[in-house]
N, C-alpha and C positions, 0 to 999 in steps of 0.2 A: 469512550470507545476503546477497543483493544486493537493494538497494532503490532505487526511483525515487520521490522525494518530489515530489508534485504542486505546481504553482505556487501553489495556494491555501493552502499551508502554509508556515510560516516556514523560512527557510534553516537556522536552528539545528537543526531536526529532523533533517536529514541529518547535521549535525555530531554530534548526540547519538548517532545510530546508529553513526557511525564510531568514536566514543569507546568504544562498547560492543563494538567488534571486528567490526562488519559493514562491508560495502562499500556505501556509500550516496551517491547524488548527488541534487541538486535539479534539477528541469527547467531552471532558469535556467543551471546549470552546464554543461549539455550542449546548449544552444541550442534547447530545445523550448518556451520561453516563448511563450504565446499561440498554440500550435499546436492543431489539431483533435484531439479526444480519441482518434479512431481512429488517428492518426499516433503519438500518445504510447503508446497501447496496443500497437501493433506494435513500437515501439522497445523497450518493456519486454520484450515476448515474445522479440524477437531477441537481447536482451542478458541474458536469464535473470534479470530483475529482478521484484520484487514492488512493485506500486504502492501508495503510501500517500497517502490523499486524504480530503477532506471531500465530494467530488463523487460523486453517485450515478450519473452517466452511465457510468462505467467498468463498474460492475456490470451495467448494462443492456446495454452493448455485448458484454460477455462472455456474458451469458445468451442474447441474440438470436443471437450468432454461434456458439453451442454450443461455446465454446472450453474447452479443458482448462487452458490457461495464457495469460496470466500470472495469478498470484494477485493479489488486491487486498485491502487493509485499508482499510476506510472508517470514519472517525470520525464519529459522530453525537452529539456532546456539545455542551452549551451553552458551555462554556469549555474551552480547552486551552492550557496554558502549557508551555514547554519542560521544566520540572521535572515536571509531571504526565505529559507525554508520555514522558519517560525512565522514570518509575516504572512506567507501564503496560507499556512495552517490556521492561524488566528483569523485571517480574513475570509476563508472559504469553508472550513470544516463545518461550521454551523449549518450552512446552506446545503452541504453535501451529506449530512448525517443520515437523513431518512433514506436516501438512495443507497448509501453504503450499508446501512443496516439490513435492508432487504435483498441486496445483491446488485452490485454495479461495477463496471470498469470505468475508472475516471482517468483521463489523460490530461495532464497539466503541461502546457507549453509556455513559451515566453509571451504568447499573445492571447491565449484563451484556455478555457477548461471545457472538455467534452465529457459527457456522461452517457454511457450505454447501460441500460438496465439488463440484468441477467435473468434467465439465460439468453445468450445472443441468438437471434433467429435470422 
């Protein structure tokens, strides 16, 4: 899978995903640092990437725009370390792959994972 890691997340998260065999870049790596969320969303959509973020704005833009893609994974946790991030990705990405490929908003909390298929109705 291809990922775009939002600027509000550590650079190491993109590195972790690459180590797991995915194609991941951080917004800083592609010159998107401090850009408008709509521009970042369009970039991810044009490049077939799934956005990984702490920011709820991407989900709002996707819902309001009635978009099918890009998919977005939003972390809503109190703490997130690179080790915990990698454990979550290893443990859950295989089960989420199909939904993320066709379009989904995934929210990961400290207690559960919620998946909403896109477009949101």
